[in-house]
MARMIVEX-411216 format. One record per atom (N, C-alpha, C): residue number from 1; atom name; x, y, z. Coordinates in steps of 0.2 Angstrom, whole numbers, plus 5000, padded with zeros to 4 digits. Layout:
PT resi name   c1   c2   c3
PT  NUM   CA    X    Y    Z
...
***
This chain:
PT resi name   c1   c2   c3
PT    1    N 6195 5465 6336
PT    1   CA 6189 5462 6340
PT    1    C 6187 5456 6336
PT    2    N 6186 5457 6329
PT    2   CA 6183 5452 6325
PT    2    C 6187 5445 6325
PT    3    N 6194 5446 6326
PT    3   CA 6199 5440 6326
PT    3    C 6197 5437 6333
PT    4    N 6196 5441 6338
PT    4   CA 6195 5438 6345
PT    4    C 6188 5434 6345
PT    5    N 6183 5437 6342
PT    5   CA 6176 5434 6341
PT    5    C 6177 5427 6337
PT    6    N 6181 5427 6332
PT    6   CA 6181 5421 6327
PT    6    C 6185 5416 6331
PT    7    N 6190 5418 6335
PT    7   CA 6194 5413 6339
PT    7    C 6189 5410 6344
PT    8    N 6185 5414 6348
PT    8   CA 6181 5411 6353
PT    8    C 6175 5407 6350
PT    9    N 6173 5409 6344
PT    9   CA 6168 5405 6340
PT    9    C 6171 5398 6339
PT   10    N 6177 5397 6336
PT   10   CA 6180 5391 6335
PT   10    C 6181 5387 6342
PT   11    N 6183 5390 6347
PT   11   CA 6184 5387 6353
PT   11    C 6178 5385 6356
PT   12    N 6173 5389 6356
PT   12   CA 6166 5386 6359
PT   12    C 6163 5381 6355
PT   13    N 6164 5381 6348
PT   13   CA 6161 5375 6344
PT   13    C 6164 5369 6347
PT   14    N 6170 5368 6349
PT   14   CA 6173 5362 6351
PT   14    C 6170 5361 6358
PT   15    N 6169 5366 6362
PT   15   CA 6166 5365 6369
PT   15    C 6159 5363 6369
PT   16    N 6155 5365 6364
PT   16   CA 6148 5363 6363
PT   16    C 6148 5355 6362
PT   17    N 6153 5352 6359
PT   17   CA 6153 5345 6358
PT   17    C 6152 5341 6364
PT   18    N 6153 5344 6370
PT   18   CA 6152 5341 6376
PT   18    C 6145 5339 6377
PT   19    N 6140 5342 6373
PT   19   CA 6133 5340 6374
PT   19    C 6132 5333 6372
PT   20    N 6138 5330 6368
PT   20   CA 6137 5323 6367
PT   20    C 6137 5319 6373
PT   21    N 6139 5321 6379
PT   21   CA 6139 5317 6385
PT   21    C 6132 5316 6387
PT   22    N 6127 5321 6388
PT   22   CA 6120 5319 6389
PT   22    C 6117 5315 6384
PT   23    N 6119 5316 6377
PT   23   CA 6116 5312 6372
PT   23    C 6118 5305 6373
PT   24    N 6124 5304 6374
PT   24   CA 6126 5297 6375
PT   24    C 6123 5294 6381
PT   25    N 6122 5298 6386
PT   25   CA 6119 5295 6392
PT   25    C 6112 5293 6391
PT   26    N 6108 5297 6387
PT   26   CA 6101 5296 6385
PT   26    C 6101 5289 6381
PT   27    N 6105 5289 6376
PT   27   CA 6105 5283 6371
PT   27    C 6108 5277 6374
PT   28    N 6113 5277 6378
PT   28   CA 6117 5271 6380
PT   28    C 6117 5270 6387
PT   29    N 6115 5274 6391
PT   29   CA 6115 5273 6399
PT   29    C 6121 5275 6402
PT   30    N 6121 5275 6409
PT   30   CA 6126 5277 6413
PT   30    C 6133 5273 6412
PT   31    N 6133 5267 6412
PT   31   CA 6139 5263 6412
PT   31    C 6143 5264 6405
PT   32    N 6140 5264 6400
PT   32   CA 6143 5266 6393
PT   32    C 6145 5273 6393
PT   33    N 6142 5278 6396
PT   33   CA 6144 5285 6396
PT   33    C 6150 5285 6401
PT   34    N 6151 5282 6406
PT   34   CA 6157 5282 6410
PT   34    C 6162 5279 6407
PT   35    N 6161 5273 6403
PT   35   CA 6166 5270 6399
PT   35    C 6169 5275 6394
PT   36    N 6164 5278 6390
PT   36   CA 6166 5283 6385
PT   36    C 6170 5289 6388
PT   37    N 6168 5292 6393
PT   37   CA 6172 5297 6396
PT   37    C 6178 5295 6399
PT   38    N 6179 5289 6402
PT   38   CA 6185 5287 6404
PT   38    C 6190 5286 6398
PT   39    N 6188 5283 6393
PT   39   CA 6193 5282 6387
PT   39    C 6195 5289 6384
PT   40    N 6190 5293 6384
PT   40   CA 6191 5300 6381
PT   40    C 6196 5303 6386
PT   41    N 6195 5303 6392
PT   41   CA 6200 5306 6397
PT   41    C 6207 5303 6396
PT   42    N 6208 5297 6395
PT   42   CA 6214 5294 6394
PT   42    C 6217 5296 6388
PT   43    N 6214 5297 6383
PT   43   CA 6216 5299 6376
PT   43    C 6218 5307 6377
PT   44    N 6214 5311 6380
PT   44   CA 6215 5318 6381
PT   44    C 6222 5319 6385
PT   45    N 6223 5315 6391
PT   45   CA 6229 5315 6395
PT   45    C 6235 5314 6391
PT   46    N 6234 5308 6387
PT   46   CA 6240 5307 6382
PT   46    C 6242 5312 6377
PT   47    N 6236 5315 6374
PT   47   CA 6237 5320 6369
PT   47    C 6240 5327 6373
PT   48    N 6238 5328 6379
PT   48   CA 6240 5334 6383
PT   48    C 6248 5333 6384
PT   49    N 6250 5327 6386
PT   49   CA 6257 5325 6388
PT   49    C 6261 5327 6382
PT   50    N 6259 5325 6376
PT   50   CA 6262 5326 6370
PT   50    C 6262 5334 6368
PT   51    N 6257 5337 6369
PT   51   CA 6256 5344 6367
PT   51    C 6261 5348 6371
PT   52    N 6261 5347 6378
PT   52   CA 6265 5351 6382
PT   52    C 6272 5349 6382
PT   53    N 6274 5342 6382
PT   53   CA 6281 5340 6383
PT   53    C 6284 5339 6376
PT   54    N 6281 5338 6371
PT   54   CA 6284 5337 6364
PT   54    C 6279 5340 6359
PT   55    N 6278 5346 6359
PT   55   CA 6274 5349 6354
PT   55    C 6275 5348 6347
PT   56    N 6281 5347 6345
PT   56   CA 6282 5345 6338
PT   56    C 6279 5339 6336
PT   57    N 6278 5334 6340
PT   57   CA 6274 5328 6339
PT   57    C 6267 5328 6339
PT   58    N 6264 5334 6342
PT   58   CA 6257 5334 6343
PT   58    C 6253 5335 6336
PT   59    N 6249 5330 6335
PT   59   CA 6246 5330 6328
PT   59    C 6241 5335 6327
PT   60    N 6238 5339 6332
PT   60   CA 6233 5344 6331
PT   60    C 6236 5351 6332
PT   61    N 6242 5353 6331
PT   61   CA 6245 5359 6332
PT   61    C 6241 5365 6329
PT   62    N 6239 5364 6323
PT   62   CA 6235 5370 6320
PT   62    C 6229 5371 6324
PT   63    N 6225 5366 6325
PT   63   CA 6219 5367 6328
PT   63    C 6220 5370 6336
PT   64    N 6225 5367 6339
PT   64   CA 6226 5369 6346
PT   64    C 6228 5376 6346
PT   65    N 6232 5378 6341
PT   65   CA 6234 5385 6341
PT   65    C 6228 5390 6341
PT   66    N 6222 5388 6337
PT   66   CA 6216 5391 6337
PT   66    C 6212 5392 6343
PT   67    N 6212 5386 6347
PT   67   CA 6207 5386 6352
PT   67    C 6210 5386 6359
PT   68    N 6217 5385 6360
PT   68   CA 6220 5386 6367
PT   68    C 6222 5393 6368
PT   69    N 6220 5395 6374
PT   69   CA 6221 5401 6377
PT   69    C 6229 5402 6379
PT   70    N 6232 5408 6379
PT   70   CA 6239 5408 6380
PT   70    C 6241 5405 6387
PT   71    N 6237 5405 6392
PT   71   CA 6239 5402 6398
PT   71    C 6239 5395 6398
PT   72    N 6235 5392 6393
PT   72   CA 6235 5385 6392
PT   72    C 6240 5382 6388
PT   73    N 6245 5386 6386
PT   73   CA 6250 5383 6381
PT   73    C 6255 5378 6385
PT   74    N 6256 5380 6392
PT   74   CA 6260 5375 6396
PT   74    C 6256 5372 6402
PT   75    N 6249 5373 6401
PT   75   CA 6245 5370 6407
PT   75    C 6240 5365 6403
PT   76    N 6236 5362 6407
PT   76   CA 6231 5357 6405
PT   76    C 6226 5361 6401
PT   77    N 6224 5359 6396
PT   77   CA 6218 5362 6392
PT   77    C 6211 5361 6395
PT   78    N 6207 5365 6393
PT   78   CA 6200 5365 6396
PT   78    C 6196 5358 6395
PT   79    N 6198 5354 6390
PT   79   CA 6194 5348 6389
PT   79    C 6196 5343 6394
PT   80    N 6201 5343 6397
PT   80   CA 6203 5339 6403
PT   80    C 6199 5340 6409
PT   81    N 6198 5346 6410
PT   81   CA 6194 5348 6416
PT   81    C 6186 5347 6415
PT   82    N 6184 5348 6409
PT   82   CA 6177 5346 6407
PT   82    C 6176 5339 6408
PT   83    N 6181 5335 6405
PT   83   CA 6180 5327 6405
PT   83    C 6180 5325 6413
PT   84    N 6184 5327 6417
PT   84   CA 6184 5325 6424
PT   84    C 6177 5327 6427
PT   85    N 6175 5334 6426
PT   85   CA 6168 5336 6429
PT   85    C 6163 5331 6426
PT   86    N 6163 5330 6420
PT   86   CA 6157 5326 6417
PT   86    C 6157 5319 6420
PT   87    N 6163 5316 6421
PT   87   CA 6163 5309 6424
PT   87    C 6160 5310 6431
PT   88    N 6162 5315 6435
PT   88   CA 6159 5316 6442
PT   88    C 6151 5316 6441
PT   89    N 6149 5320 6437
PT   89   CA 6142 5322 6436
PT   89    C 6138 5315 6434
PT   90    N 6141 5312 6429
PT   90   CA 6138 5305 6427
PT   90    C 6138 5300 6432
PT   91    N 6143 5300 6436
PT   91   CA 6144 5295 6441
PT   91    C 6139 5296 6447
PT   92    N 6138 5303 6449
PT   92   CA 6135 5304 6456
PT   92    C 6128 5307 6455
PT   93    N 6126 5310 6449
PT   93   CA 6120 5314 6449
PT   93    C 6115 5311 6445
PT   94    N 6108 5313 6445
PT   94   CA 6103 5310 6442
PT   94    C 6103 5312 6434
PT   95    N 6099 5308 6431
PT   95   CA 6098 5308 6423
PT   95    C 6097 5316 6421
PT   96    N 6092 5319 6424
PT   96   CA 6090 5325 6422
PT   96    C 6095 5330 6424
PT   97    N 6099 5329 6430
PT   97   CA 6104 5334 6432
PT   97    C 6110 5333 6426
PT   98    N 6111 5328 6424
PT   98   CA 6116 5327 6418
PT   98    C 6114 5331 6412
PT   99    N 6108 5329 6410
PT   99   CA 6105 5332 6404
PT   99    C 6105 5340 6405
PT  100    N 6101 5342 6410
PT  100   CA 6100 5349 6410
PT  100    C 6107 5353 6413
PT  101    N 6110 5350 6417
PT  101   CA 6116 5354 6420
PT  101    C 6122 5355 6415
PT  102    N 6123 5349 6411
PT  102   CA 6129 5350 6406
PT  102    C 6127 5354 6400
PT  103    N 6121 5352 6398
PT  103   CA 6118 5356 6392
PT  103    C 6118 5363 6393
PT  104    N 6114 5365 6398
PT  104   CA 6114 5372 6400
PT  104    C 6120 5376 6401
PT  105    N 6125 5372 6405
PT  105   CA 6131 5375 6406
PT  105    C 6135 5377 6400
PT  106    N 6136 5372 6395
PT  106   CA 6140 5372 6389
PT  106    C 6137 5378 6385
PT  107    N 6130 5378 6384
PT  107   CA 6127 5383 6379
PT  107    C 6128 5390 6382
PT  108    N 6126 5390 6389
PT  108   CA 6127 5396 6392
PT  108    C 6134 5399 6392
PT  109    N 6139 5395 6393
PT  109   CA 6146 5397 6393
PT  109    C 6148 5400 6386
PT  110    N 6145 5396 6381
PT  110   CA 6147 5398 6374
PT  110    C 6144 5405 6373
PT  111    N 6138 5406 6374
PT  111   CA 6134 5413 6373
PT  111    C 6138 5418 6377
PT  112    N 6139 5416 6384
PT  112   CA 6142 5421 6388
PT  112    C 6149 5424 6385
PT  113    N 6153 5419 6383
PT  113   CA 6160 5421 6381
PT  113    C 6160 5425 6374
PT  114    N 6156 5423 6369
PT  114   CA 6155 5426 6363
PT  114    C 6152 5433 6364
PT  115    N 6146 5433 6367
PT  115   CA 6143 5440 6368
PT  115    C 6147 5444 6373
PT  116    N 6151 5442 6377
PT  116   CA 6155 5446 6381
PT  116    C 6161 5449 6377
PT  117    N 6164 5445 6372
PT  117   CA 6169 5448 6368
PT  117    C 6165 5454 6363
PT  118    N 6160 5452 6361
PT  118   CA 6156 5456 6356
PT  118    C 6153 5463 6359
PT  119    N 6150 5462 6365
PT  119   CA 6146 5467 6368
PT  119    C 6148 5469 6375
PT  120    N 6153 5466 6378
PT  120   CA 6155 5467 6385
PT  120    C 6158 5474 6386
PT  121    N 6156 5478 6390
PT  121   CA 6159 5484 6392
PT  121    C 6161 5484 6399
PT  122    N 6158 5481 6404
PT  122   CA 6159 5481 6411
PT  122    C 6162 5474 6413
PT  123    N 6169 5475 6414
PT  123   CA 6173 5469 6416
PT  123    C 6174 5468 6423
PT  124    N 6173 5461 6425
PT  124   CA 6175 5459 6432
PT  124    C 6180 5454 6430
PT  125    N 6187 5455 6431
PT  125   CA 6192 5451 6430
PT  125    C 6192 5449 6422
PT  126    N 6192 5443 6420
PT  126   CA 6192 5442 6413
PT  126    C 6184 5440 6410
PT  127    N 6179 5442 6414
PT  127   CA 6172 5441 6412
PT  127    C 6169 5448 6411
PT  128    N 6164 5448 6407
PT  128   CA 6160 5454 6407
PT  128    C 6153 5453 6410
PT  129    N 6150 5458 6413
PT  129   CA 6143 5458 6416
PT  129    C 6138 5456 6410
PT  130    N 6139 5459 6404
PT  130   CA 6135 5458 6399
PT  130    C 6135 5451 6396
PT  131    N 6141 5448 6396
PT  131   CA 6141 5441 6393
PT  131    C 6138 5437 6398
PT  132    N 6140 5438 6405
PT  132   CA 6137 5433 6410
PT  132    C 6129 5434 6410
PT  133    N 6127 5440 6409
PT  133   CA 6119 5441 6409
PT  133    C 6116 5437 6403
PT  134    N 6119 5438 6397
PT  134   CA 6116 5434 6392
PT  134    C 6117 5427 6392
PT  135    N 6122 5424 6396
PT  135   CA 6123 5417 6397
PT  135    C 6117 5415 6402
PT  136    N 6116 5419 6407
PT  136   CA 6111 5418 6412
PT  136    C 6104 5417 6408
PT  137    N 6102 5422 6404
PT  137   CA 6096 5422 6400
PT  137    C 6096 5415 6396
PT  138    N 6101 5413 6393
PT  138   CA 6102 5407 6389
PT  138    C 6100 5401 6393
PT  139    N 6104 5401 6399
PT  139   CA 6103 5395 6403
PT  139    C 6096 5395 6405
PT  140    N 6093 5400 6407
PT  140   CA 6085 5400 6409
PT  140    C 6081 5397 6404
PT  141    N 6082 5400 6398
PT  141   CA 6078 5397 6392
PT  141    C 6079 5390 6390
PT  142    N 6086 5388 6390
PT  142   CA 6087 5381 6388
PT  142    C 6085 5376 6394
PT  143    N 6086 5378 6400
PT  143   CA 6083 5374 6405
PT  143    C 6076 5373 6405
PT  144    N 6072 5379 6404
PT  144   CA 6065 5379 6403
PT  144    C 6063 5374 6398
PT  145    N 6066 5374 6392
PT  145   CA 6064 5370 6386
PT  145    C 6066 5362 6388
PT  146    N 6071 5361 6391
PT  146   CA 6073 5354 6393
PT  146    C 6068 5351 6399
PT  147    N 6067 5356 6403
PT  147   CA 6062 5353 6408
PT  147    C 6055 5351 6405
PT  148    N 6053 5355 6401
PT  148   CA 6047 5354 6397
PT  148    C 6047 5347 6393
PT  149    N 6053 5346 6390
PT  149   CA 6054 5340 6386
PT  149    C 6054 5334 6390
PT  150    N 6058 5335 6396
PT  150   CA 6060 5329 6400
PT  150    C 6054 5327 6405
PT  151    N 6051 5332 6408
PT  151   CA 6046 5331 6413
PT  151    C 6039 5333 6411
PT  152    N 6038 5336 6405
PT  152   CA 6032 5339 6403
PT  152    C 6029 5344 6408
PT  153    N 6033 5348 6411
PT  153   CA 6030 5353 6416
PT  153    C 6032 5360 6414
PT  154    N 6028 5364 6416
PT  154   CA 6029 5371 6414
PT  154    C 6031 5375 6420
PT  155    N 6036 5374 6423
PT  155   CA 6038 5378 6429
PT  155    C 6044 5383 6427
PT  156    N 6043 5389 6430
PT  156   CA 6048 5394 6428
PT  156    C 6053 5395 6434
PT  157    N 6052 5393 6440
PT  157   CA 6056 5394 6446
PT  157    C 6063 5390 6445
PT  158    N 6063 5384 6443
PT  158   CA 6069 5380 6442
PT  158    C 6073 5384 6437
PT  159    N 6071 5385 6431
PT  159   CA 6075 5388 6426
PT  159    C 6078 5395 6428
PT  160    N 6074 5399 6432
PT  160   CA 6076 5406 6434
PT  160    C 6082 5404 6439
PT  161    N 6081 5400 6444
PT  161   CA 6086 5398 6449
PT  161    C 6093 5396 6446
PT  162    N 6092 5392 6440
PT  162   CA 6098 5389 6437
PT  162    C 6101 5395 6433
PT  163    N 6097 5399 6430
PT  163   CA 6100 5405 6427
PT  163    C 6104 5410 6432
PT  164    N 6101 5411 6437
PT  164   CA 6105 5415 6443
PT  164    C 6111 5411 6445
PT  165    N 6111 5405 6446
PT  165   CA 6116 5401 6448
PT  165    C 6122 5401 6442
PT  166    N 6120 5401 6436
PT  166   CA 6125 5401 6431
PT  166    C 6128 5408 6431
PT  167    N 6125 5413 6432
PT  167   CA 6128 5420 6432
PT  167    C 6133 5420 6438
PT  168    N 6131 5418 6444
PT  168   CA 6136 5418 6449
PT  168    C 6142 5413 6448
PT  169    N 6141 5407 6445
PT  169   CA 6147 5403 6443
PT  169    C 6151 5406 6438
PT  170    N 6148 5410 6433
PT  170   CA 6152 5413 6428
PT  170    C 6156 5419 6430
PT  171    N 6153 5423 6434
PT  171   CA 6156 5430 6435
PT  171    C 6161 5429 6441
PT  172    N 6160 5425 6446
PT  172   CA 6164 5424 6451
PT  172    C 6170 5420 6449
PT  173    N 6176 5423 6451
PT  173   CA 6183 5420 6450
PT  173    C 6184 5415 6455
PT  174    N 6183 5408 6454
PT  174   CA 6184 5403 6459
PT  174    C 6191 5400 6459
PT  175    N 6195 5404 6455
PT  175   CA 6203 5402 6454
PT  175    C 6203 5395 6452
PT  176    N 6199 5392 6448
PT  176   CA 6199 5386 6445
PT  176    C 6196 5386 6438
PT  177    N 6197 5381 6434
PT  177   CA 6195 5381 6427
PT  177    C 6187 5381 6427
PT  178    N 6184 5386 6423
PT  178   CA 6177 5386 6423
PT  178    C 6174 5380 6419
PT  179    N 6178 5377 6415
PT  179   CA 6175 5371 6411
PT  179    C 6174 5365 6416
PT  180    N 6177 5366 6422
PT  180   CA 6175 5361 6428
PT  180    C 6170 5364 6432
PT  181    N 6170 5370 6434
PT  181   CA 6166 5373 6438
PT  181    C 6159 5374 6436
PT  182    N 6158 5376 6429
PT  182   CA 6151 5377 6427
PT  182    C 6147 5371 6426
PT  183    N 6149 5366 6422
PT  183   CA 6145 5360 6422
PT  183    C 6144 5356 6429
PT  184    N 6149 5356 6433
PT  184   CA 6148 5353 6439
PT  184    C 6143 5357 6444
PT  185    N 6144 5363 6444
PT  185   CA 6140 5368 6448
PT  185    C 6133 5368 6446
PT  186    N 6132 5368 6439
PT  186   CA 6125 5368 6436
PT  186    C 6121 5361 6438
PT  187    N 6125 5356 6437
PT  187   CA 6122 5349 6438
PT  187    C 6120 5349 6446
PT  188    N 6125 5351 6450
PT  188   CA 6124 5351 6457
PT  188    C 6118 5355 6459
PT  189    N 6117 5361 6457
PT  189   CA 6112 5365 6458
PT  189    C 6105 5362 6456
PT  190    N 6105 5359 6450
PT  190   CA 6099 5356 6448
PT  190    C 6097 5350 6452
PT  191    N 6102 5346 6454
PT  191   CA 6101 5340 6458
PT  191    C 6098 5342 6465
PT  192    N 6101 5347 6467
PT  192   CA 6098 5350 6474
PT  192    C 6091 5352 6473
PT  193    N 6089 5356 6467
PT  193   CA 6083 5358 6466
PT  193    C 6078 5353 6465
PT  194    N 6080 5348 6462
PT  194   CA 6076 5342 6460
PT  194    C 6074 5338 6467
PT  195    N 6078 5338 6471
PT  195   CA 6077 5335 6478
PT  195    C 6072 5339 6482
PT  196    N 6074 5346 6482
PT  196   CA 6070 5350 6487
PT  196    C 6063 5353 6484
PT  197    N 6063 5354 6477
PT  197   CA 6057 5357 6475
PT  197    C 6052 5352 6472
***
């Protein structure tokens, strides 16, 4: 189990780097963020082509062996899905949806996965209720802090609804990569809450 936790820690460390998207958005704006994500996506697609078609030429074999799950060895890796989701989010959603949706989804997913491996006892497919629950608590906490920082409001309804949404997105098997579903779903939910509440 220690090896599984260590592998997931390494994997989620790379996933957390996705928080650079909202940071770049805040610092440089929408257009440069879309440009950055587009260039990154092209680089990732090129690297994925090499990794899958000519693994001997892939420059990051050792790292990819640490972070890529077994089913990803011959399929697209998670960073491609995240990049596509981030492009959609930045292109279509509000500033706060980008910041809160992406940040809370990435941190919640990391906590969910690591705590699920370490503490999970009740499995639903490849997720655990304990991991998803701790991810939900994390998302509620992170979104509460971000709402206070961004809007200077102390509202708990939106963070609780985001936490519940995360739990649903995390525990339900949508038959699609969760690195696409979680950030896009969380940003969409926040965008809808922003408009309606």
